[in-house]
C-alpha positions in Angstrom: 129.9 -64.4 -84.5 128.1 -61.8 -82.4 125.3 -63.2 -79.9 123.1 -60.3 -81.9 124.0 -61.9 -85.1 123.0 -65.5 -84.1 119.9 -64.4 -82.6 118.8 -62.3 -85.7 119.7 -65.9 -88.0 117.8 -67.9 -85.5 114.9 -65.7 -85.6 115.1 -65.5 -89.5 115.2 -68.9 -89.7 112.0 -69.0 -87.8 109.8 -67.2 -90.0 108.4 -69.2 -92.9 107.5 -67.3 -96.2 103.8 -67.2 -97.5 102.9 -66.0 -100.8 99.6 -64.3 -100.5 97.5 -62.7 -103.8 94.4 -61.9 -102.2 93.2 -60.8 -98.5 96.5 -61.6 -96.6 98.0 -58.7 -98.2 96.0 -56.1 -96.4 97.7 -54.7 -93.8 94.7 -53.9 -91.5 93.6 -57.4 -91.8 97.4 -58.5 -90.5 96.9 -56.1 -87.8 93.8 -57.8 -86.8 94.9 -61.2 -87.3 98.8 -61.4 -86.7 98.6 -58.4 -84.0 100.7 -56.1 -86.3 101.2 -55.9 -90.1 104.0 -58.3 -91.2 107.0 -57.6 -93.8 105.9 -57.8 -97.2 107.8 -57.9 -100.5 106.4 -58.1 -104.1 106.5 -61.3 -105.6 104.9 -63.6 -108.7 103.9 -67.0 -108.7 104.5 -68.6 -112.0 102.6 -71.5 -113.8 99.5 -70.6 -111.7 96.5 -68.6 -112.5 93.9 -66.7 -110.1 90.4 -68.0 -110.0 87.0 -66.7 -108.2 84.6 -69.4 -106.6 80.9 -69.2 -107.3 81.0 -67.8 -103.5 83.5 -65.2 -104.4 86.5 -66.5 -103.1 89.8 -66.2 -104.9 91.9 -68.9 -105.3 95.0 -70.3 -107.5 95.4 -73.3 -109.6 97.9 -74.8 -111.5 98.2 -73.4 -115.4 101.7 -73.9 -117.2 101.2 -70.5 -119.2 99.9 -68.8 -116.1 101.4 -66.0 -113.4 99.8 -64.4 -110.2 101.2 -61.4 -108.9 101.2 -60.8 -105.0 103.4 -60.4 -102.0 105.9 -62.7 -100.4 104.8 -62.7 -96.2 107.1 -63.3 -93.6 105.1 -64.7 -90.8 106.1 -66.9 -87.4 104.5 -70.2 -86.7 101.7 -68.5 -84.5 101.3 -66.4 -87.5 100.8 -69.0 -90.3 98.8 -71.0 -87.9 96.1 -68.0 -87.8 96.6 -67.6 -91.3 95.7 -71.6 -91.7 92.6 -70.7 -89.4 91.8 -67.7 -91.5 91.8 -69.6 -95.0 90.0 -72.5 -93.7 93.1 -74.9 -94.2 92.5 -77.6 -95.1 88.7 -77.6 -95.4 88.6 -74.9 -98.1 92.0 -74.2 -98.9 95.2 -76.5 -99.0 98.7 -75.0 -98.2 101.4 -76.2 -100.2 105.0 -75.3 -101.2 105.7 -73.3 -104.2 108.3 -71.4 -105.8 107.8 -67.7 -106.0 109.8 -64.9 -108.2 111.2 -62.0 -106.1 111.3 -58.4 -108.2 115.0 -58.8 -108.5 114.6 -62.2 -110.4 115.3 -64.3 -107.2 113.1 -67.7 -106.5 112.1 -68.7 -103.0 110.3 -71.5 -101.7 107.4 -70.3 -99.9 103.9 -71.7 -98.8 101.0 -70.6 -100.7 96.9 -71.5 -100.2 95.5 -73.3 -103.4 92.8 -75.1 -104.7 93.6 -77.2 -107.2 90.4 -79.0 -107.8 88.1 -76.1 -107.3 85.3 -74.6 -110.0 85.5 -71.1 -111.0 86.1 -68.4 -113.8 89.5 -66.5 -114.0 90.3 -63.3 -112.5 92.5 -60.6 -114.1 93.4 -59.6 -110.2 93.4 -56.2 -108.6 92.1 -55.3 -105.4 89.0 -56.6 -103.7 85.8 -53.9 -103.5 86.1 -51.3 -100.8 82.6 -52.9 -99.6 83.9 -56.3 -99.9 87.0 -55.3 -97.9 85.3 -53.6 -95.1 82.4 -56.2 -94.7 85.8 -58.7 -94.2 87.3 -56.7 -91.9 84.2 -56.2 -90.1 83.6 -60.0 -90.0 87.3 -60.3 -88.7 86.7 -57.8 -85.9 83.8 -59.5 -84.7 85.2 -62.9 -84.6 88.1 -61.7 -82.7 86.3 -60.0 -80.1 83.8 -62.8 -79.6 
């Protein structure tokens, strides 16, 4: 095995997979939070449903009949710590291992931010409004600059 191949395998082995279903899928947010957009693949999380908390935040909780569409992100340890801070883990969300399904039907274990016992209403998915996205990005830019 060549040195280049070994290095590539080591780098891949050091990456964490994170299932994202909300703001972490946004390339601009990734640029601000992680320094660059990260590699993403479409994925689904079966057995969970998407909800909206009274505060307006999206979250997932178990539901045997549910399915959540999202993306599988590849993050290094530093980016995963940044994502934990963004998601206010463990105060607001908990990060736990789940099994995600890829577009080709394959399955992979990944981290996901969950709120198993939170109150909220089911959400059909879709993007956040443009205004909310811009407010979110502006707030993140301010926090990074301070």
